[in-house]
C-alpha positions in Angstrom: 14.5 -10.9 -4.1 13.5 -7.5 -5.5 9.8 -6.7 -6.1 9.2 -5.5 -9.7 5.9 -3.7 -8.8 4.9 -1.6 -5.8 1.2 -2.3 -4.8 -0.3 0.6 -2.8 -3.8 -0.4 -1.7 -6.7 2.0 -2.0 -8.4 1.6 1.3 -7.7 1.0 5.0 -9.7 -2.2 5.3 -7.6 -3.9 2.7 -4.4 -2.5 4.2 -5.4 -3.8 7.6 -6.0 -7.3 6.1 -2.5 -7.3 4.6 -0.7 -6.0 7.6 -2.5 -8.2 10.2 -3.1 -11.4 8.2 0.0 -11.6 5.9 2.8 -9.4 7.2 2.6 -10.4 10.9 2.9 -14.2 10.2 5.6 -13.6 7.5 7.6 -10.8 9.2 6.6 -10.6 12.8 4.9 -7.2 12.4 2.6 -5.2 10.0 1.9 -1.6 9.6 -0.8 0.5 7.8 0.3 3.8 6.4 -1.6 6.6 4.9 -0.4 9.2 2.4 -1.9 11.5 -0.3 -1.1 11.9 -4.0 -2.5 14.5 -6.4 -5.4 13.1 -8.4 -3.8 14.4 -11.6 -0.8 12.1 -10.9 -3.0 9.1 -9.9 -4.8 9.2 -13.3 -1.7 7.6 -14.9 -2.5 4.3 -13.0 -5.5 2.1 -13.5 -7.0 0.7 -10.3 -6.6 -3.1 -10.2 -9.1 -5.2 -8.3 -7.4 -8.4 -7.1 -10.3 -10.2 -5.3 -13.2 -8.9 -3.3 -14.9 -5.5 -3.3 -12.2 -3.9 -1.0 -9.2 -5.4 -2.8 -8.3 -2.4 -5.0 -4.7 -1.5 -5.5 -2.4 0.4 -7.9 0.4 -1.4 -9.8 3.4 0.9 -9.8 6.4 -0.4 -11.7 9.6 -0.4 -9.6 11.3 1.9 -12.0 8.6 4.5 -11.4 8.8 4.4 -7.6 11.1 7.4 -7.3 8.6 9.5 -9.3 5.7 8.1 -7.2 7.5 9.0 -4.0 8.2 12.5 -5.3 4.5 13.0 -5.8 3.5 12.2 -2.2 1.9 15.3 -0.6 2.7 15.9 3.0 3.8 13.1 5.4 3.4 9.4 5.4 1.4 8.5 8.6 1.4 5.1 10.3 -2.3 4.6 11.3 -2.2 1.0 12.6 0.4 -1.5 13.8 0.1 -5.2 14.3 2.2 -7.7 16.2 1.8 -11.4 17.1 -0.7 -12.0 19.8 0.9 -12.6 23.2 
């Protein structure tokens, strides 16, 4: 099943929750990545809050993902990784 929207989150705390609490049980591993985008490009997206104070994310339509990727400045860095507890 394809995902119609890409949901990059706006802070590491929320990314950790997703990677550790959702992705590990669903997929066996979870990763937190970090990347930068120009603020002028980010202005085209409204920050969406989907729960608590740290649950801010962008909603990027799938058809705009190539443009989103083209605007990433520098490298995408994996900052954390999570696996099932042994």
